[in-house]
N, CA, C and O atoms as a MOPAC input file, in Angstrom:
PM7 MOZYME 1SCF
protein

 N     80.88500 1   113.23700 1   108.77700 1
 C     81.90200 1   113.27300 1   109.83500 1
 C     82.47700 1   111.88400 1   110.11000 1
 O     83.68900 1   111.72400 1   110.25400 1
 N     81.60700 1   110.89400 1   110.18000 1
 C     82.08000 1   109.52000 1   110.42900 1
 C     82.94300 1   109.00600 1   109.28000 1
 O     83.92800 1   108.29900 1   109.49600 1
 N     82.56000 1   109.37200 1   108.05200 1
 C     83.37100 1   108.95600 1   106.88200 1
 C     84.77200 1   109.54100 1   106.96700 1
 O     85.76200 1   108.86000 1   106.70300 1
 N     84.83900 1   110.82700 1   107.34400 1
 C     86.13800 1   111.49900 1   107.46500 1
 C     86.98900 1   110.83200 1   108.53600 1
 O     88.18300 1   110.60100 1   108.34600 1
 N     86.35100 1   110.52400 1   109.67700 1
 C     87.05700 1   109.86600 1   110.78000 1
 C     87.59800 1   108.50300 1   110.33100 1
 O     88.73500 1   108.15000 1   110.64600 1
 N     86.79700 1   107.75300 1   109.60800 1
 C     87.22900 1   106.43900 1   109.10700 1
 C     88.42800 1   106.58500 1   108.16800 1
 O     89.36500 1   105.78800 1   108.22800 1
 N     88.40000 1   107.59400 1   107.30800 1
 C     89.51600 1   107.82400 1   106.38600 1
 C     90.79900 1   108.14500 1   107.14200 1
 O     91.87400 1   107.66300 1   106.78700 1
 N     90.68100 1   108.95900 1   108.18100 1
 C     91.85900 1   109.30900 1   108.99000 1
 C     92.43400 1   108.06600 1   109.66700 1
 O     93.64900 1   107.86700 1   109.68200 1
 N     91.55500 1   107.23100 1   110.22500 1
 C     92.00600 1   105.99400 1   110.88500 1
 C     92.73500 1   105.08500 1   109.89200 1
 O     93.80600 1   104.55900 1   110.19400 1
 N     92.15500 1   104.90700 1   108.72700 1
 C     92.78800 1   104.06700 1   107.68300 1
 C     94.14900 1   104.63400 1   107.28900 1
 O     95.11600 1   103.89000 1   107.12300 1
 N     94.21600 1   105.96100 1   107.13900 1
 C     95.47400 1   106.61200 1   106.76200 1
 C     96.54900 1   106.37100 1   107.81800 1
 O     97.69000 1   106.04400 1   107.49100 1
 N     96.17300 1   106.53500 1   109.09000 1
 C     97.13600 1   106.35000 1   110.18800 1
 C     97.61600 1   104.89600 1   110.24500 1
 O     98.80700 1   104.64200 1   110.42300 1
 N     96.69600 1   103.94800 1   110.09300 1
 C     97.07000 1   102.52700 1   110.11400 1
 C     98.03100 1   102.21300 1   108.96200 1
 O     99.04100 1   101.53700 1   109.15600 1
 N     97.70900 1   102.71000 1   107.76600 1
 C     98.58500 1   102.47900 1   106.61000 1
 C     99.96900 1   103.07900 1   106.83600 1
 O    100.97900 1   102.48000 1   106.46800 1
 N    100.01100 1   104.25900 1   107.43900 1
 C    101.28400 1   104.91100 1   107.70800 1
 C    102.11700 1   104.06900 1   108.67500 1
 O    103.32000 1   103.89900 1   108.47400 1
 N    101.48300 1   103.54300 1   109.72100 1
 C    102.19300 1   102.70600 1   110.69500 1
 C    102.70300 1   101.42200 1   110.04800 1
 O    103.81200 1   100.97500 1   110.33700 1
 N    101.88300 1   100.82500 1   109.16600 1
 C    102.29400 1    99.59900 1   108.46700 1
 C    103.50800 1    99.89400 1   107.58100 1
 O    104.46700 1    99.12300 1   107.55500 1
 N    103.45800 1   101.01700 1   106.85500 1
 C    104.58400 1   101.39700 1   105.99500 1
 C    105.85700 1   101.60300 1   106.80900 1
 O    106.93500 1   101.16900 1   106.40300 1
 N    105.73300 1   102.26500 1   107.95400 1
 C    106.90800 1   102.50900 1   108.80100 1
 C    107.49900 1   101.19900 1   109.32000 1
 O    108.71900 1   101.03600 1   109.34700 1
 N    106.63800 1   100.26700 1   109.73200 1
 C    107.15200 1    98.98800 1   110.23200 1
 C    107.77800 1    98.17200 1   109.10300 1
 O    108.74200 1    97.44200 1   109.32700 1
 N    107.23200 1    98.29400 1   107.88700 1
 C    107.83300 1    97.61900 1   106.72100 1
 C    109.22600 1    98.17400 1   106.46000 1
 O    110.15700 1    97.41800 1   106.18400 1
 N    109.37000 1    99.48800 1   106.54700 1
 C    110.66600 1   100.13300 1   106.31200 1
 C    111.67700 1    99.65700 1   107.35700 1
 O    112.81200 1    99.31800 1   107.02000 1
 N    111.25900 1    99.63500 1   108.63500 1
 C    112.15300 1    99.17200 1   109.70000 1
 C    112.54900 1    97.71300 1   109.47700 1
 O    113.70000 1    97.33500 1   109.69400 1
 N    111.58300 1    96.89700 1   109.04200 1
 C    111.83900 1    95.48300 1   108.77700 1
 C    112.83000 1    95.32000 1   107.62700 1
 O    113.73300 1    94.48500 1   107.68800 1
 N    112.65200 1    96.12400 1   106.58100 1
 C    113.56200 1    96.06100 1   105.42700 1
 C    114.98200 1    96.47100 1   105.81500 1
 O    115.95300 1    95.89300 1   105.32800 1
 N    115.10000 1    97.46300 1   106.68900 1
 C    116.42500 1    97.90400 1   107.13900 1
 C    117.10500 1    96.77900 1   107.92700 1
 O    118.30700 1    96.55500 1   107.77900 1
 N    116.34100 1    96.07600 1   108.75700 1
 C    116.89800 1    94.96600 1   109.54000 1
 C    117.38300 1    93.83400 1   108.63000 1
 O    118.37200 1    93.16800 1   108.93800 1
 N    116.68900 1    93.61900 1   107.51300 1
 C    117.06300 1    92.53300 1   106.59900 1
 C    118.37200 1    92.83400 1   105.86500 1
 O    119.12300 1    91.91400 1   105.54200 1
 N    118.65200 1    94.11200 1   105.60000 1
 C    119.85500 1    94.46000 1   104.83900 1
 C    121.13300 1    94.29000 1   105.65500 1
 O    122.22600 1    94.54400 1   105.15000 1

């Protein structure tokens, strides 16, 4: 259960990082 929870947390963090990268790239263009 703890392993699954850790995977979900990592997935959510990565998703947020990707979204902020996309927003940053749009601002640069």
